[in-house]
All heavy atoms as a GROMACS GRO file, in nm:
protein
  580
    1ALA      N    1  -6.506   5.378  -1.895
    1ALA     CA    2  -6.502   5.523  -1.898
    1ALA      C    3  -6.366   5.570  -1.950
    1ALA      O    4  -6.264   5.510  -1.916
    1ALA     CB    5  -6.527   5.578  -1.759
    2PRO      N    6  -6.364   5.673  -2.032
    2PRO     CA    7  -6.239   5.720  -2.092
    2PRO      C    8  -6.132   5.758  -1.990
    2PRO      O    9  -6.013   5.742  -2.017
    2PRO     CB   10  -6.282   5.843  -2.172
    2PRO     CG   11  -6.427   5.826  -2.195
    2PRO     CD   12  -6.479   5.747  -2.079
    3GLU      N   13  -6.172   5.804  -1.874
    3GLU     CA   14  -6.072   5.843  -1.773
    3GLU      C   15  -5.997   5.724  -1.715
    3GLU      O   16  -5.895   5.739  -1.651
    3GLU     CB   17  -6.137   5.926  -1.660
    3GLU     CG   18  -6.240   5.851  -1.578
    3GLU     CD   19  -6.382   5.856  -1.635
    3GLU    OE1   20  -6.404   5.912  -1.744
    3GLU    OE2   21  -6.470   5.803  -1.568
    4ARG      N   22  -6.044   5.603  -1.738
    4ARG     CA   23  -5.979   5.480  -1.689
    4ARG      C   24  -5.899   5.409  -1.798
    4ARG      O   25  -5.852   5.298  -1.778
    4ARG     CB   26  -6.084   5.384  -1.632
    4ARG     CG   27  -6.173   5.437  -1.522
    4ARG     CD   28  -6.107   5.455  -1.388
    4ARG     NE   29  -6.029   5.345  -1.340
    4ARG     CZ   30  -6.068   5.253  -1.254
    4ARG    NH1   31  -6.188   5.255  -1.206
    4ARG    NH2   32  -5.986   5.158  -1.216
    5LYS      N   33  -5.887   5.473  -1.914
    5LYS     CA   34  -5.818   5.409  -2.027
    5LYS      C   35  -5.674   5.372  -1.991
    5LYS      O   36  -5.628   5.263  -2.026
    5LYS     CB   37  -5.820   5.501  -2.149
    5LYS     CG   38  -5.754   5.439  -2.270
    5LYS     CD   39  -5.760   5.529  -2.391
    5LYS     CE   40  -5.688   5.464  -2.507
    5LYS     NZ   41  -5.683   5.552  -2.622
    6ALA      N   42  -5.604   5.458  -1.922
    6ALA     CA   43  -5.465   5.430  -1.885
    6ALA      C   44  -5.456   5.307  -1.795
    6ALA      O   45  -5.364   5.226  -1.808
    6ALA     CB   46  -5.402   5.551  -1.816
    7ASP      N   47  -5.555   5.290  -1.707
    7ASP     CA   48  -5.557   5.171  -1.620
    7ASP      C   49  -5.577   5.044  -1.702
    7ASP      O   50  -5.513   4.942  -1.677
    7ASP     CB   51  -5.669   5.182  -1.516
    7ASP     CG   52  -5.645   5.292  -1.415
    7ASP    OD1   53  -5.528   5.329  -1.392
    7ASP    OD2   54  -5.745   5.340  -1.358
    8LEU      N   55  -5.666   5.051  -1.801
    8LEU     CA   56  -5.690   4.936  -1.887
    8LEU      C   57  -5.566   4.901  -1.969
    8LEU      O   58  -5.529   4.784  -1.981
    8LEU     CB   59  -5.809   4.961  -1.980
    8LEU     CG   60  -5.841   4.849  -2.079
    8LEU    CD1   61  -5.872   4.719  -2.006
    8LEU    CD2   62  -5.957   4.890  -2.169
    9VAL      N   63  -5.500   5.003  -2.023
    9VAL     CA   64  -5.379   4.980  -2.102
    9VAL      C   65  -5.273   4.912  -2.014
    9VAL      O   66  -5.211   4.813  -2.055
    9VAL     CB   67  -5.325   5.112  -2.161
    9VAL    CG1   68  -5.185   5.094  -2.218
    9VAL    CG2   69  -5.420   5.163  -2.269
   10LYS      N   70  -5.254   4.959  -1.892
   10LYS     CA   71  -5.155   4.899  -1.801
   10LYS      C   72  -5.192   4.754  -1.768
   10LYS      O   73  -5.106   4.666  -1.765
   10LYS     CB   74  -5.141   4.982  -1.674
   10LYS     CG   75  -5.031   4.930  -1.584
   10LYS     CD   76  -4.998   5.028  -1.474
   10LYS     CE   77  -4.891   4.973  -1.386
   10LYS     NZ   78  -4.762   5.034  -1.403
   11LEU      N   79  -5.320   4.728  -1.745
   11LEU     CA   80  -5.365   4.592  -1.716
   11LEU      C   81  -5.336   4.500  -1.834
   11LEU      O   82  -5.281   4.390  -1.817
   11LEU     CB   83  -5.514   4.592  -1.684
   11LEU     CG   84  -5.574   4.453  -1.659
   11LEU    CD1   85  -5.528   4.399  -1.525
   11LEU    CD2   86  -5.725   4.459  -1.665
   12LEU      N   87  -5.369   4.543  -1.954
   12LEU     CA   88  -5.345   4.461  -2.073
   12LEU      C   89  -5.196   4.441  -2.099
   12LEU      O   90  -5.151   4.331  -2.131
   12LEU     CB   91  -5.414   4.521  -2.194
   12LEU     CG   92  -5.567   4.523  -2.189
   12LEU    CD1   93  -5.623   4.598  -2.308
   12LEU    CD2   94  -5.623   4.383  -2.181
   13GLN      N   95  -5.118   4.546  -2.084
   13GLN     CA   96  -4.973   4.535  -2.106
   13GLN      C   97  -4.908   4.444  -2.002
   13GLN      O   98  -4.803   4.386  -2.028
   13GLN     CB   99  -4.906   4.672  -2.104
   13GLN     CG  100  -4.937   4.752  -2.227
   13GLN     CD  101  -4.874   4.890  -2.225
   13GLN    OE1  102  -4.845   4.946  -2.119
   13GLN    NE2  103  -4.851   4.945  -2.343
   14GLY      N  104  -4.970   4.428  -1.887
   14GLY     CA  105  -4.920   4.336  -1.785
   14GLY      C  106  -4.935   4.191  -1.824
   14GLY      O  107  -4.884   4.101  -1.757
   15HIS      N  108  -5.006   4.166  -1.934
   15HIS     CA  109  -5.026   4.030  -1.985
   15HIS      C  110  -4.942   4.004  -2.111
   15HIS      O  111  -4.954   3.899  -2.172
   15HIS     CB  112  -5.174   4.007  -2.017
   15HIS     CG  113  -5.259   3.998  -1.896
   15HIS    ND1  114  -5.297   4.109  -1.825
   15HIS    CD2  115  -5.312   3.891  -1.833
   15HIS    CE1  116  -5.371   4.070  -1.723
   15HIS    NE2  117  -5.382   3.939  -1.725
   16VAL      N  118  -4.858   4.101  -2.150
   16VAL     CA  119  -4.778   4.089  -2.271
   16VAL      C  120  -4.630   4.096  -2.232
   16VAL      O  121  -4.588   4.190  -2.166
   16VAL     CB  122  -4.810   4.201  -2.372
   16VAL    CG1  123  -4.724   4.189  -2.497
   16VAL    CG2  124  -4.958   4.200  -2.407
   17LEU      N  125  -4.554   3.995  -2.274
   17LEU     CA  126  -4.412   3.992  -2.243
   17LEU      C  127  -4.334   4.069  -2.348
   17LEU      O  128  -4.378   4.081  -2.462
   17LEU     CB  129  -4.362   3.847  -2.236
   17LEU     CG  130  -4.437   3.758  -2.138
   17LEU    CD1  131  -4.378   3.618  -2.140
   17LEU    CD2  132  -4.434   3.816  -1.998
   18GLY      N  133  -4.219   4.119  -2.310
   18GLY     CA  134  -4.138   4.200  -2.399
   18GLY      C  135  -4.058   4.121  -2.501
   18GLY      O  136  -3.988   4.178  -2.583
   19ALA      N  137  -4.067   3.988  -2.497
   19ALA     CA  138  -3.997   3.902  -2.592
   19ALA      C  139  -4.084   3.780  -2.619
   19ALA      O  140  -4.180   3.754  -2.546
   19ALA     CB  141  -3.862   3.859  -2.536
   20ALA      N  142  -4.051   3.705  -2.722
   20ALA     CA  143  -4.127   3.585  -2.758
   20ALA      C  144  -4.077   3.466  -2.678
   20ALA      O  145  -3.960   3.432  -2.683
   20ALA     CB  146  -4.114   3.558  -2.908
   21TYR      N  147  -4.167   3.403  -2.602
   21TYR     CA  148  -4.134   3.285  -2.522
   21TYR      C  149  -4.235   3.175  -2.550
   21TYR      O  150  -4.354   3.199  -2.550
   21TYR     CB  151  -4.141   3.316  -2.372
   21TYR     CG  152  -4.037   3.410  -2.323
   21TYR    CD1  153  -4.065   3.545  -2.307
   21TYR    CD2  154  -3.910   3.365  -2.290
   21TYR    CE1  155  -3.969   3.633  -2.260
   21TYR    CE2  156  -3.813   3.452  -2.243
   21TYR     CZ  157  -3.843   3.586  -2.228
   21TYR     OH  158  -3.748   3.672  -2.182
   22THR      N  159  -4.184   3.054  -2.565
   22THR     CA  160  -4.272   2.938  -2.566
   22THR      C  161  -4.292   2.897  -2.421
   22THR      O  162  -4.222   2.945  -2.331
   22THR     CB  163  -4.208   2.820  -2.642
   22THR    OG1  164  -4.089   2.782  -2.574
   22THR    CG2  165  -4.180   2.855  -2.787
   23ALA      N  166  -4.386   2.806  -2.396
   23ALA     CA  167  -4.407   2.757  -2.261
   23ALA      C  168  -4.280   2.690  -2.209
   23ALA      O  169  -4.241   2.709  -2.093
   23ALA     CB  170  -4.526   2.661  -2.256
   24ASP      N  171  -4.212   2.613  -2.294
   24ASP     CA  172  -4.087   2.547  -2.252
   24ASP      C  173  -3.980   2.648  -2.214
   24ASP      O  174  -3.906   2.628  -2.118
   24ASP     CB  175  -4.036   2.454  -2.362
   24ASP     CG  176  -4.116   2.326  -2.374
   24ASP    OD1  177  -4.184   2.288  -2.274
   24ASP    OD2  178  -4.112   2.264  -2.481
   25ALA      N  179  -3.970   2.756  -2.287
   25ALA     CA  180  -3.872   2.859  -2.256
   25ALA      C  181  -3.904   2.927  -2.123
   25ALA      O  182  -3.814   2.960  -2.045
   25ALA     CB  183  -3.864   2.962  -2.368
   26LEU      N  184  -4.032   2.947  -2.094
   26LEU     CA  185  -4.070   3.011  -1.968
   26LEU      C  186  -4.039   2.924  -1.847
   26LEU      O  187  -4.012   2.975  -1.738
   26LEU     CB  188  -4.220   3.046  -1.968
   26LEU     CG  189  -4.259   3.165  -2.053
   26LEU    CD1  190  -4.410   3.181  -2.053
   26LEU    CD2  191  -4.192   3.292  -2.002
   27LYS      N  192  -4.039   2.793  -1.866
   27LYS     CA  193  -4.012   2.701  -1.754
   27LYS      C  194  -3.873   2.722  -1.695
   27LYS      O  195  -3.850   2.688  -1.579
   27LYS     CB  196  -4.026   2.556  -1.800
   27LYS     CG  197  -4.168   2.517  -1.832
   27LYS     CD  198  -4.174   2.375  -1.888
   27LYS     CE  199  -4.313   2.340  -1.932
   27LYS     NZ  200  -4.321   2.208  -1.994
   28THR      N  201  -3.782   2.778  -1.771
   28THR     CA  202  -3.645   2.796  -1.724
   28THR      C  203  -3.618   2.937  -1.670
   28THR      O  204  -3.508   2.966  -1.626
   28THR     CB  205  -3.544   2.766  -1.836
   28THR    OG1  206  -3.562   2.861  -1.942
   28THR    CG2  207  -3.564   2.625  -1.890
   29ARG      N  208  -3.719   3.023  -1.674
   29ARG     CA  209  -3.701   3.163  -1.630
   29ARG      C  210  -3.753   3.182  -1.489
   29ARG      O  211  -3.855   3.125  -1.452
   29ARG     CB  212  -3.777   3.257  -1.725
   29ARG     CG  213  -3.745   3.244  -1.872
   29ARG     CD  214  -3.612   3.298  -1.906
   29ARG     NE  215  -3.604   3.437  -1.867
   29ARG     CZ  216  -3.531   3.528  -1.928
   29ARG    NH1  217  -3.460   3.494  -2.030
   29ARG    NH2  218  -3.527   3.651  -1.886
   30ARG      N  219  -3.686   3.266  -1.412
   30ARG     CA  220  -3.735   3.300  -1.278
   30ARG      C  221  -3.835   3.415  -1.284
   30ARG      O  222  -3.930   3.420  -1.209
   30ARG     CB  223  -3.620   3.339  -1.188
   30ARG     CG  224  -3.536   3.224  -1.140
   30ARG     CD  225  -3.452   3.273  -1.027
   30ARG     NE  226  -3.385   3.188  -0.938
   30ARG     CZ  227  -3.429   3.084  -0.872
   30ARG    NH1  228  -3.549   3.042  -0.893
   30ARG    NH2  229  -3.356   3.020  -0.786
   31SER      N  230  -3.809   3.511  -1.372
   31SER     CA  231  -3.902   3.621  -1.392
   31SER      C  232  -3.885   3.674  -1.533
   31SER      O  233  -3.780   3.657  -1.594
   31SER     CB  234  -3.882   3.732  -1.288
   31SER     OG  235  -3.758   3.796  -1.309
   32VAL      N  236  -3.991   3.740  -1.581
   32VAL     CA  237  -3.992   3.794  -1.717
   32VAL      C  238  -4.061   3.929  -1.712
   32VAL      O  239  -4.165   3.945  -1.648
   32VAL     CB  240  -4.068   3.699  -1.814
   32VAL    CG1  241  -4.065   3.752  -1.955
   32VAL    CG2  242  -4.011   3.558  -1.809
   33ALA      N  243  -4.005   4.026  -1.781
   33ALA     CA  244  -4.062   4.161  -1.784
   33ALA      C  245  -4.182   4.168  -1.878
   33ALA      O  246  -4.182   4.108  -1.984
   33ALA     CB  247  -3.956   4.262  -1.828
   34THR      N  248  -4.282   4.244  -1.835
   34THR     CA  249  -4.399   4.269  -1.919
   34THR      C  250  -4.386   4.408  -1.983
   34THR      O  251  -4.302   4.488  -1.942
   34THR     CB  252  -4.530   4.265  -1.838
   34THR    OG1  253  -4.532   4.378  -1.751
   34THR    CG2  254  -4.543   4.136  -1.759
   35LEU      N  255  -4.473   4.436  -2.078
   35LEU     CA  256  -4.472   4.569  -2.141
   35LEU      C  257  -4.516   4.678  -2.044
   35LEU      O  258  -4.489   4.796  -2.066
   35LEU     CB  259  -4.562   4.569  -2.265
   35LEU     CG  260  -4.514   4.484  -2.382
   35LEU    CD1  261  -4.606   4.503  -2.502
   35LEU    CD2  262  -4.370   4.515  -2.420
   36ALA      N  263  -4.582   4.639  -1.934
   36ALA     CA  264  -4.625   4.737  -1.834
   36ALA      C  265  -4.511   4.774  -1.739
   36ALA      O  266  -4.525   4.860  -1.654
   36ALA     CB  267  -4.742   4.681  -1.753
   37GLY      N  268  -4.396   4.705  -1.754
   37GLY     CA  269  -4.283   4.732  -1.667
   37GLY      C  270  -4.285   4.649  -1.539
   37GLY      O  271  -4.201   4.668  -1.452
   38THR      N  272  -4.380   4.558  -1.529
   38THR     CA  273  -4.387   4.470  -1.413
   38THR      C  274  -4.317   4.338  -1.447
   38THR      O  275  -4.277   4.316  -1.561
   38THR     CB  276  -4.534   4.442  -1.374
   38THR    OG1  277  -4.601   4.386  -1.488
   38THR    CG2  278  -4.604   4.570  -1.332
   39GLU      N  279  -4.302   4.253  -1.348
   39GLU     CA  280  -4.241   4.122  -1.368
   39GLU      C  281  -4.346   4.015  -1.342
   39GLU      O  282  -4.426   4.028  -1.250
   39GLU     CB  283  -4.125   4.101  -1.271
   39GLU     CG  284  -4.010   4.199  -1.288
   39GLU     CD  285  -3.917   4.161  -1.401
   39GLU    OE1  286  -3.891   4.042  -1.420
   39GLU    OE2  287  -3.873   4.252  -1.472
   40VAL      N  288  -4.344   3.910  -1.423
   40VAL     CA  289  -4.423   3.791  -1.393
   40VAL      C  290  -4.324   3.680  -1.362
   40VAL      O  291  -4.211   3.679  -1.412
   40VAL     CB  292  -4.519   3.750  -1.507
   40VAL    CG1  293  -4.627   3.855  -1.528
   40VAL    CG2  294  -4.445   3.726  -1.637
   41LYS      N  295  -4.368   3.589  -1.275
   41LYS     CA  296  -4.281   3.482  -1.231
   41LYS      C  297  -4.338   3.347  -1.274
   41LYS      O  298  -4.429   3.295  -1.211
   41LYS     CB  299  -4.265   3.490  -1.080
   41LYS     CG  300  -4.192   3.615  -1.037
   41LYS     CD  301  -4.184   3.627  -0.888
   41LYS     CE  302  -4.106   3.747  -0.840
   41LYS     NZ  303  -4.083   3.853  -0.925
   42PRO      N  304  -4.283   3.291  -1.384
   42PRO     CA  305  -4.328   3.158  -1.426
   42PRO      C  306  -4.264   3.052  -1.336
   42PRO      O  307  -4.152   3.068  -1.290
   42PRO     CB  308  -4.276   3.147  -1.569
   42PRO     CG  309  -4.164   3.244  -1.580
   42PRO     CD  310  -4.188   3.350  -1.477
   43ALA      N  311  -4.338   2.944  -1.312
   43ALA     CA  312  -4.285   2.834  -1.230
   43ALA      C  313  -4.364   2.707  -1.259
   43ALA      O  314  -4.481   2.712  -1.296
   43ALA     CB  315  -4.297   2.868  -1.082
   44LEU      N  316  -4.297   2.594  -1.242
   44LEU     CA  317  -4.365   2.466  -1.252
   44LEU      C  318  -4.421   2.429  -1.116
   44LEU      O  319  -4.350   2.429  -1.017
   44LEU     CB  320  -4.268   2.357  -1.298
   44LEU     CG  321  -4.233   2.357  -1.445
   44LEU    CD1  322  -4.130   2.249  -1.474
   44LEU    CD2  323  -4.356   2.336  -1.530
   45VAL      N  324  -4.551   2.402  -1.111
   45VAL     CA  325  -4.618   2.359  -0.988
   45VAL      C  326  -4.686   2.226  -1.019
   45VAL      O  327  -4.776   2.222  -1.103
   45VAL     CB  328  -4.722   2.464  -0.941
   45VAL    CG1  329  -4.795   2.416  -0.817
   45VAL    CG2  330  -4.655   2.598  -0.915
   46ARG      N  331  -4.639   2.122  -0.953
   46ARG     CA  332  -4.690   1.987  -0.979
   46ARG      C  333  -4.690   1.954  -1.129
   46ARG      O  334  -4.785   1.899  -1.182
   46ARG     CB  335  -4.828   1.967  -0.918
   46ARG     CG  336  -4.826   1.969  -0.766
   46ARG     CD  337  -4.960   1.936  -0.705
   46ARG     NE  338  -5.059   2.040  -0.713
   46ARG     CZ  339  -5.065   2.148  -0.635
   46ARG    NH1  340  -4.976   2.166  -0.543
   46ARG    NH2  341  -5.162   2.235  -0.650
   47GLY      N  342  -4.581   1.994  -1.196
   47GLY     CA  343  -4.565   1.962  -1.337
   47GLY      C  344  -4.638   2.053  -1.434
   47GLY      O  345  -4.627   2.037  -1.555
   48LYS      N  346  -4.711   2.151  -1.383
   48LYS     CA  347  -4.787   2.244  -1.469
   48LYS      C  348  -4.727   2.384  -1.459
   48LYS      O  349  -4.689   2.428  -1.350
   48LYS     CB  350  -4.934   2.250  -1.425
   48LYS     CG  351  -5.005   2.117  -1.425
   48LYS     CD  352  -5.031   2.071  -1.565
   48LYS     CE  353  -5.112   1.942  -1.563
   48LYS     NZ  354  -5.143   1.893  -1.693
   49LEU      N  355  -4.721   2.451  -1.573
   49LEU     CA  356  -4.667   2.587  -1.575
   49LEU      C  357  -4.770   2.684  -1.518
   49LEU      O  358  -4.887   2.683  -1.558
   49LEU     CB  359  -4.630   2.627  -1.718
   49LEU     CG  360  -4.565   2.764  -1.734
   49LEU    CD1  361  -4.435   2.775  -1.654
   49LEU    CD2  362  -4.537   2.790  -1.882
   50ARG      N  363  -4.726   2.764  -1.422
   50ARG     CA  364  -4.810   2.868  -1.363
   50ARG      C  365  -4.738   3.002  -1.374
   50ARG      O  366  -4.616   3.007  -1.388
   50ARG     CB  367  -4.839   2.840  -1.216
   50ARG     CG  368  -4.932   2.723  -1.197
   50ARG     CD  369  -4.970   2.711  -1.051
   50ARG     NE  370  -5.067   2.606  -1.033
   50ARG     CZ  371  -5.197   2.627  -1.015
   50ARG    NH1  372  -5.244   2.748  -1.012
   50ARG    NH2  373  -5.279   2.526  -1.000
   51VAL      N  374  -4.815   3.108  -1.366
   51VAL     CA  375  -4.761   3.244  -1.366
   51VAL      C  376  -4.799   3.308  -1.233
   51VAL      O  377  -4.917   3.309  -1.196
   51VAL     CB  378  -4.816   3.325  -1.485
   51VAL    CG1  379  -4.763   3.467  -1.482
   51VAL    CG2  380  -4.783   3.257  -1.616
   52ASN      N  381  -4.700   3.359  -1.163
   52ASN     CA  382  -4.720   3.423  -1.031
   52ASN      C  383  -4.790   3.330  -0.932
   52ASN      O  384  -4.865   3.375  -0.847
   52ASN     CB  385  -4.797   3.554  -1.045
   52ASN     CG  386  -4.720   3.658  -1.124
   52ASN    OD1  387  -4.602   3.642  -1.151
   52ASN    ND2  388  -4.786   3.764  -1.162
   53ASP      N  389  -4.766   3.202  -0.942
   53ASP     CA  390  -4.823   3.101  -0.851
   53ASP      C  391  -4.975   3.094  -0.852
   53ASP      O  392  -5.034   3.028  -0.769
   53ASP     CB  393  -4.776   3.123  -0.706
   53ASP     CG  394  -4.628   3.096  -0.689
   53ASP    OD1  395  -4.576   3.008  -0.759
   53ASP    OD2  396  -4.566   3.163  -0.605
   54GLU      N  397  -5.041   3.163  -0.942
   54GLU     CA  398  -5.187   3.163  -0.939
   54GLU      C  399  -5.251   3.128  -1.072
   54GLU      O  400  -5.347   3.052  -1.077
   54GLU     CB  401  -5.238   3.300  -0.893
   54GLU     CG  402  -5.192   3.414  -0.983
   54GLU     CD  403  -5.227   3.550  -0.929
   54GLU    OE1  404  -5.151   3.599  -0.845
   54GLU    OE2  405  -5.328   3.606  -0.974
   55ALA      N  406  -5.200   3.181  -1.181
   55ALA     CA  407  -5.261   3.158  -1.312
   55ALA      C  408  -5.197   3.036  -1.378
   55ALA      O  409  -5.075   3.026  -1.387
   55ALA     CB  410  -5.243   3.280  -1.400
   56ARG      N  411  -5.281   2.944  -1.424
   56ARG     CA  412  -5.232   2.826  -1.495
   56ARG      C  413  -5.226   2.853  -1.644
   56ARG      O  414  -5.316   2.916  -1.699
   56ARG     CB  415  -5.324   2.708  -1.470
   56ARG     CG  416  -5.312   2.652  -1.331
   56ARG     CD  417  -5.404   2.536  -1.314
   56ARG     NE  418  -5.542   2.591  -1.315
   56ARG     CZ  419  -5.649   2.523  -1.288
   56ARG    NH1  420  -5.641   2.396  -1.260
   56ARG    NH2  421  -5.768   2.579  -1.289
   57VAL      N  422  -5.119   2.807  -1.707
   57VAL     CA  423  -5.110   2.814  -1.853
   57VAL      C  424  -5.193   2.699  -1.908
   57VAL      O  425  -5.173   2.584  -1.872
   57VAL     CB  426  -4.963   2.805  -1.900
   57VAL    CG1  427  -4.956   2.800  -2.052
   57VAL    CG2  428  -4.884   2.923  -1.847
   58ALA      N  429  -5.290   2.733  -1.991
   58ALA     CA  430  -5.384   2.634  -2.044
   58ALA      C  431  -5.350   2.603  -2.189
   58ALA      O  432  -5.355   2.690  -2.275
   58ALA     CB  433  -5.526   2.688  -2.034
   59GLY      N  434  -5.312   2.481  -2.216
   59GLY     CA  435  -5.283   2.440  -2.354
   59GLY      C  436  -5.144   2.477  -2.398
   59GLY      O  437  -5.059   2.517  -2.319
   60LYS      N  438  -5.123   2.465  -2.528
   60LYS     CA  439  -4.992   2.490  -2.587
   60LYS      C  440  -4.984   2.632  -2.641
   60LYS      O  441  -5.085   2.694  -2.670
   60LYS     CB  442  -4.966   2.390  -2.699
   60LYS     CG  443  -4.962   2.247  -2.652
   60LYS     CD  444  -4.926   2.155  -2.766
   60LYS     CE  445  -4.933   2.013  -2.714
   60LYS     NZ  446  -4.814   1.940  -2.736
   61ALA      N  447  -4.861   2.678  -2.657
   61ALA     CA  448  -4.838   2.810  -2.715
   61ALA      C  449  -4.882   2.808  -2.862
   61ALA      O  450  -4.862   2.710  -2.932
   61ALA     CB  451  -4.692   2.847  -2.706
   62VAL      N  452  -4.944   2.916  -2.905
   62VAL     CA  453  -4.986   2.932  -3.043
   62VAL      C  454  -4.891   3.032  -3.109
   62VAL      O  455  -4.875   3.144  -3.060
   62VAL     CB  456  -5.132   2.982  -3.052
   62VAL    CG1  457  -5.172   3.007  -3.196
   62VAL    CG2  458  -5.225   2.884  -2.984
   63LYS      N  459  -4.827   2.992  -3.216
   63LYS     CA  460  -4.736   3.081  -3.288
   63LYS      C  461  -4.816   3.185  -3.365
   63LYS      O  462  -4.911   3.151  -3.436
   63LYS     CB  463  -4.650   2.998  -3.385
   63LYS     CG  464  -4.556   3.078  -3.469
   63LYS     CD  465  -4.433   3.115  -3.392
   63LYS     CE  466  -4.328   3.177  -3.482
   63LYS     NZ  467  -4.288   3.308  -3.445
   64VAL      N  468  -4.780   3.311  -3.347
   64VAL     CA  469  -4.841   3.422  -3.420
   64VAL      C  470  -4.728   3.502  -3.486
   64VAL      O  471  -4.612   3.474  -3.463
   64VAL     CB  472  -4.928   3.511  -3.327
   64VAL    CG1  473  -5.048   3.434  -3.276
   64VAL    CG2  474  -4.848   3.566  -3.212
   65ALA      N  475  -4.763   3.601  -3.564
   65ALA     CA  476  -4.664   3.673  -3.644
   65ALA      C  477  -4.551   3.734  -3.559
   65ALA      O  478  -4.436   3.736  -3.601
   65ALA     CB  479  -4.732   3.783  -3.725
   66ASN      N  480  -4.582   3.783  -3.440
   66ASN     CA  481  -4.480   3.851  -3.361
   66ASN      C  482  -4.441   3.777  -3.232
   66ASN      O  483  -4.387   3.836  -3.140
   66ASN     CB  484  -4.526   3.993  -3.326
   66ASN     CG  485  -4.654   3.994  -3.246
   66ASN    OD1  486  -4.723   3.893  -3.236
   66ASN    ND2  487  -4.686   4.108  -3.189
   67GLY      N  488  -4.468   3.647  -3.225
   67GLY     CA  489  -4.430   3.571  -3.107
   67GLY      C  490  -4.520   3.453  -3.083
   67GLY      O  491  -4.553   3.379  -3.176
   68TYR      N  492  -4.563   3.437  -2.958
   68TYR     CA  493  -4.650   3.326  -2.918
   68TYR      C  494  -4.762   3.378  -2.829
   68TYR      O  495  -4.744   3.476  -2.756
   68TYR     CB  496  -4.571   3.222  -2.837
   68TYR     CG  497  -4.462   3.157  -2.917
   68TYR    CD1  498  -4.333   3.210  -2.920
   68TYR    CD2  499  -4.487   3.043  -2.991
   68TYR    CE1  500  -4.234   3.151  -2.994
   68TYR    CE2  501  -4.387   2.983  -3.066
   68TYR     CZ  502  -4.260   3.038  -3.067
   68TYR     OH  503  -4.162   2.979  -3.141
   69VAL      N  504  -4.874   3.310  -2.831
   69VAL     CA  505  -4.985   3.338  -2.740
   69VAL      C  506  -4.997   3.218  -2.647
   69VAL      O  507  -5.008   3.105  -2.693
   69VAL     CB  508  -5.118   3.361  -2.816
   69VAL    CG1  509  -5.234   3.373  -2.718
   69VAL    CG2  510  -5.108   3.483  -2.904
   70LEU      N  511  -4.990   3.246  -2.517
   70LEU     CA  512  -5.014   3.143  -2.416
   70LEU      C  513  -5.136   3.187  -2.336
   70LEU      O  514  -5.142   3.298  -2.286
   70LEU     CB  515  -4.894   3.130  -2.322
   70LEU     CG  516  -4.772   3.070  -2.390
   70LEU    CD1  517  -4.654   3.161  -2.377
   70LEU    CD2  518  -4.742   2.936  -2.329
   71VAL      N  519  -5.234   3.102  -2.329
   71VAL     CA  520  -5.359   3.134  -2.259
   71VAL      C  521  -5.341   3.101  -2.110
   71VAL      O  522  -5.292   2.994  -2.076
   71VAL     CB  523  -5.476   3.053  -2.318
   71VAL    CG1  524  -5.604   3.078  -2.239
   71VAL    CG2  525  -5.496   3.089  -2.464
   72ILE      N  526  -5.381   3.195  -2.025
   72ILE     CA  527  -5.382   3.169  -1.880
   72ILE      C  528  -5.525   3.177  -1.830
   72ILE      O  529  -5.611   3.234  -1.895
   72ILE     CB  530  -5.291   3.268  -1.803
   72ILE    CG1  531  -5.332   3.414  -1.828
   72ILE    CG2  532  -5.146   3.245  -1.842
   72ILE    CD1  533  -5.255   3.514  -1.743
   73ASP      N  534  -5.549   3.117  -1.714
   73ASP     CA  535  -5.685   3.105  -1.665
   73ASP      C  536  -5.727   3.212  -1.564
   73ASP      O  537  -5.832   3.202  -1.504
   73ASP     CB  538  -5.710   2.967  -1.606
   73ASP     CG  539  -5.631   2.941  -1.478
   73ASP    OD1  540  -5.540   3.022  -1.445
   73ASP    OD2  541  -5.657   2.841  -1.413
   74LYS      N  542  -5.647   3.317  -1.547
   74LYS     CA  543  -5.680   3.426  -1.455
   74LYS      C  544  -5.631   3.558  -1.511
   74LYS      O  545  -5.539   3.562  -1.590
   74LYS     CB  546  -5.617   3.404  -1.318
   74LYS     CG  547  -5.670   3.283  -1.246
   74LYS     CD  548  -5.629   3.290  -1.101
   74LYS     CE  549  -5.665   3.162  -1.036
   74LYS     NZ  550  -5.770   3.150  -0.955
   75VAL      N  551  -5.690   3.665  -1.462
   75VAL     CA  552  -5.642   3.799  -1.496
   75VAL      C  553  -5.533   3.834  -1.395
   75VAL      O  554  -5.552   3.819  -1.274
   75VAL     CB  555  -5.757   3.902  -1.489
   75VAL    CG1  556  -5.703   4.043  -1.509
   75VAL    CG2  557  -5.862   3.869  -1.594
   76LEU      N  558  -5.419   3.880  -1.443
   76LEU     CA  559  -5.309   3.922  -1.356
   76LEU      C  560  -5.329   4.068  -1.319
   76LEU      O  561  -5.331   4.155  -1.407
   76LEU     CB  562  -5.175   3.904  -1.427
   76LEU     CG  563  -5.146   3.762  -1.479
   76LEU    CD1  564  -5.014   3.763  -1.556
   76LEU    CD2  565  -5.141   3.664  -1.365
   77LEU      N  566  -5.346   4.094  -1.192
   77LEU     CA  567  -5.367   4.231  -1.146
   77LEU      C  568  -5.234   4.294  -1.106
   77LEU      O  569  -5.149   4.226  -1.049
   77LEU     CB  570  -5.465   4.234  -1.029
   77LEU     CG  571  -5.604   4.181  -1.062
   77LEU    CD1  572  -5.690   4.177  -0.937
   77LEU    CD2  573  -5.670   4.266  -1.170
   78PRO      N  574  -5.216   4.423  -1.136
   78PRO     CA  575  -5.090   4.489  -1.100
   78PRO      C  576  -5.074   4.503  -0.950
   78PRO      O  577  -5.164   4.496  -0.874
   78PRO     CB  578  -5.101   4.626  -1.167
   78PRO     CG  579  -5.236   4.642  -1.218
   78PRO     CD  580  -5.306   4.511  -1.207
   0.00000   0.00000   0.00000
């Protein structure tokens, strides 16, 4: 519904970081700002990169024109 567009935009922006990071670069960060103004917390759990202790990074980063795409296995809710 059009009245929920702002909610959808915020949800999607919560999955986009404000800078280009590879998976290796994220492993050294405690938190990273999203375009929604929220923070995500990358961490290694049993040798695997996770975001906010719940979403697993699946596969390798894919280089795109304006950064990298890292696939996660969950939707991050605000």
